[in-house]
Every structure is written in structure tokens, then in C-alpha cells.
C-alpha positions in Angstrom: 0.0 0.0 0.0 2.6 2.5 1.0 4.7 1.7 -2.1 1.7 2.2 -4.4 0.5 5.4 -2.7 3.9 7.1 -2.8 4.3 7.5 -6.6 0.7 8.4 -6.9 1.0 11.1 -4.2 4.2 12.4 -5.7 2.8 12.9 -9.2 -0.4 14.4 -7.8 1.5 16.9 -5.8 4.2 18.0 -8.2 2.4 18.3 -11.5 0.0 21.0 -10.5 2.9 23.0 -9.1 4.7 22.8 -12.4 1.7 24.0 -14.2 1.3 26.9 -11.9 4.9 27.9 -12.4 4.5 27.8 -16.2 1.4 29.8 -16.0 2.9 32.4 -13.8 6.1 32.8 -15.8 4.6 32.7 -19.3 3.4 36.4 -19.4 6.8 37.8 -18.4 8.3 37.9 -21.9 5.2 39.6 -23.2 5.2 42.2 -20.5 8.9 42.8 -21.0 8.4 43.2 -24.8 5.4 45.5 -24.3 7.3 47.7 -21.8 10.3 47.9 -24.2 8.0 48.9 -27.1 6.3 51.5 -25.0 9.7 53.0 -24.0 11.0 53.0 -27.5 7.8 54.7 -28.7 8.1 57.3 -26.0 11.7 58.1 -26.8 11.0 58.2 -30.6 8.2 60.7 -30.0 10.4 62.8 -27.6 13.2 62.8 -30.2 10.8 64.0 -32.9 9.5 66.7 -30.5 13.0 68.0 -29.6 14.2 68.0 -33.2 11.1 69.8 -34.5 11.2 72.2 -31.6 14.8 73.1 -32.5 13.8 73.8 -36.1 11.3 76.5 -34.9 13.5 77.8 -32.1 16.6 78.1 -34.3 14.6 80.0 -36.9 13.5 82.5 -34.3 17.1 82.9 -33.0 18.6 83.2 -36.5 16.0 85.8 -37.7 16.3 87.8 -34.4 20.1 88.0 -34.2 21.2 87.4 -37.7 23.4 84.4 -37.0 24.5 84.1 -40.6 22.5 81.2 -41.7 19.1 82.0 -43.3 19.5 85.6 -42.0 22.8 87.4 -42.8 24.8 89.0 -40.0 23.6 92.5 -39.3 20.2 91.8 -40.9 18.5 90.4 -37.8 15.3 91.7 -36.3 17.2 93.5 -33.5 19.2 95.2 -36.3 16.1 96.6 -37.9 15.6 93.8 -40.4 12.1 92.4 -41.1 11.6 88.7 -40.5 8.7 88.6 -43.0 9.6 91.1 -45.7 12.0 88.9 -47.6 9.9 85.7 -47.7 6.4 87.2 -48.2 7.7 89.9 -50.5 9.2 87.3 -52.8 6.0 85.2 -53.2 5.6 84.8 -56.9 2.7 82.3 -57.3 -0.5 81.1 -55.7 -3.9 82.5 -54.8 -2.6 84.7 -52.0 0.3 86.3 -53.8 -1.0 89.9 -53.6 -2.2 89.4 -50.0 1.2 88.2 -48.9 2.9 91.1 -50.6 0.6 93.5 -48.6 1.6 91.7 -45.4 5.3 91.7 -46.0 7.2 93.7 -43.5 4.2 94.9 -41.5 4.9 95.2 -37.8 2.0 93.0 -36.9 3.1 90.3 -39.3 6.7 90.4 -37.9 5.5 90.2 -34.3 3.0 87.4 -35.0 5.4 85.4 -37.0 8.3 85.7 -34.5 6.1 85.1 -31.4 4.8 82.0 -33.2 8.3 80.7 -33.9 9.3 81.3 -30.3 6.2 79.9 -28.6 6.1 76.8 -30.8 9.8 76.2 -30.3 9.7 76.6 -26.6 6.6 74.4 -26.2 8.1 71.6 -28.2 11.5 71.8 -26.5 10.0 71.7 -23.0 7.1 69.3 -23.8 4.3 71.5 -22.6 1.2 72.9 -24.4 1.8 70.6 -27.3 -1.8 70.8 -28.6 -1.7 74.6 -28.7 1.7 74.5 -30.4 0.3 72.0 -33.0 -2.6 74.3 -33.8 -0.5 77.4 -34.2 2.3 75.5 -36.0 -0.1 73.8 -38.4 -1.7 77.2 -39.3 1.8 78.7 -39.9 2.9 75.8 -42.0 -0.4 76.0 -44.1 0.2 79.6 -44.8 3.8 79.0 -45.8 2.7 76.1 -48.0 0.3 78.5 -49.8 3.0 81.1 -50.1 5.2 78.6 -52.0 2.3 76.9 -53.8 3.8 73.6 -54.8 1.0 72.7 -57.3 2.2 75.4 -59.7 4.6 74.4 -62.4 5.2 78.0 -63.4 5.4 81.3 -61.5 3.3 84.4 -62.3 6.0 85.6 -64.7 5.9 82.4 -66.7 9.3 81.0 -65.4 9.6 77.5 -64.0 8.6 77.2 -60.4 11.1 74.4 -59.8 8.5 72.6 -57.6 9.5 69.0 -57.2 6.1 67.8 -55.9 2.6 69.0 -56.5 1.4 68.5 -53.0 3.9 67.3 -50.3 6.7 69.6 -49.2 8.5 70.1 -45.9 5.8 72.4 -44.5 3.3 69.6 -44.7 5.7 67.2 -43.0 6.3 69.6 -40.1 2.5 70.1 -39.8 1.9 66.3 -39.6 4.7 65.9 -37.1 3.1 68.6 -34.9 -0.3 66.8 -35.1 1.3 63.5 -34.2 3.0 65.0 -31.2 -0.3 66.6 -30.1 -2.2 63.3 -30.5 0.4 61.6 -28.3 1.0 64.5 -26.0 1.4 62.5 -22.8 4.1 60.1 -24.2 5.8 62.9 -26.3 5.9 65.5 -23.5 6.6 63.4 -20.4 9.7 61.8 -21.8 12.7 64.1 -21.8 10.4 67.0 -21.1 8.3 68.7 -18.5 4.9 67.4 -19.7 4.2 65.5 -16.6 4.7 68.5 -14.4 2.6 70.6 -16.8 -0.2 68.1 -16.7 -0.4 68.4 -12.9 -1.3 72.1 -13.0 -5.0 72.5 -12.0 -5.8 74.6 -15.1 -4.3 71.9 -17.3 -6.1 69.1 -15.5 -9.4 70.9 -16.0 -8.8 71.8 -19.6 -7.4 68.9 -21.6 -6.8 71.1 -24.7 -3.9 72.8 -22.8 -2.1 69.5 -22.6 
């Protein structure tokens, strides 16, 4: 009796234990992979945010101080130059050509454009107010897209426009990047940014569009 009961008791005791161990350990690789994917996605979004933010912030700095890149030294905003006159004044195609010419160099246009560059750049660099930044940035990119008017093969004077694509240009790419960052504001702003602290502010908690 004892000899027959021992193997039976042993198998009845150990097998359920092995099953429980397998069941408990099975989800671990899946959890680890999911965590790794989430972390990679967060860092990818944060990198996109920082790089896009630097584009806007650098444009503001270069146009303000004339750092010698797009804006020659001595032609900066602080030197009396106009951040909008050159670009808007040279628009040579599109449905808003005359409108942009009338805006070129106006103080309100200069201030609005420069404050937009600064605000969007700082928001993206710090990871706060990404939805507001996306709205403002998309509007700015849309206007700049209309100013260059990629669909046109020829300018108003009949010369070739040198457009390489009838629809997609870098302005649309930046706009889509801003929209993606706004849609994933939590992941994009919290990682390598102050988004988590920003989200804790009472006014931001009560108004999600500020996120």
C-alpha cells in the first residue's frame, strides 16, 4: 500500500505545481516586450519633438540675431531687419500672392510670426502645451505652403517654379509631425520633457486642450 501510494501522491503533488509555475512565468516575456516597445515609442516621440522644436526655435534665433545662416549677420530683427519682408515679398505664385505682398514687413506680421516661432519652439523643447503648439504651427505651415504653392509648375511671370512635388513639401511634413505630437501629448511631452509637471497644474487638468 505504501509503495503504491507514494508514486501516486508524488505525481499528484508536483504536476499542478509545475503547471502553476509555467502559467505564472509565461506572461513575463510579453510584459517585457510591451514595456520595451512603449519605452522605444516614447523616446522616438520625444526625439521628434525635440528636433522639430529646435527647427522652430533656431529659426527664431537666426531671424532675431542674424546668426549668418538664413539671415545674414547685421540683418537680424534686432538690427532693424524684417523677418517677413523677404519671404512674403518674394512670393511669386499662388492664390494669396498679392495678399502676402501686402503683409510683407508689416509690424503685426513680424511680431505674430516671431512670437509664433518662439512659442512653438519653446513648447516643443519643454514638452508643454503641445496641442496649442500643434494648432499654431499647423496654421503657420499651411500659410507658408500656400506662399510657396507647390502645385504650380510656373510662376506668375511664366518662369519655371522648380517645384518637385505638386502637394507634399516640408511644410506639410512639419504640420503632420506637430499633429502626431499633439495626439500623443502624454508620451511625447513626459519623456525628456516637463509634460508630466505641466499636466499636474490645476488649469491643465481641468482643460485637456492645454495638454
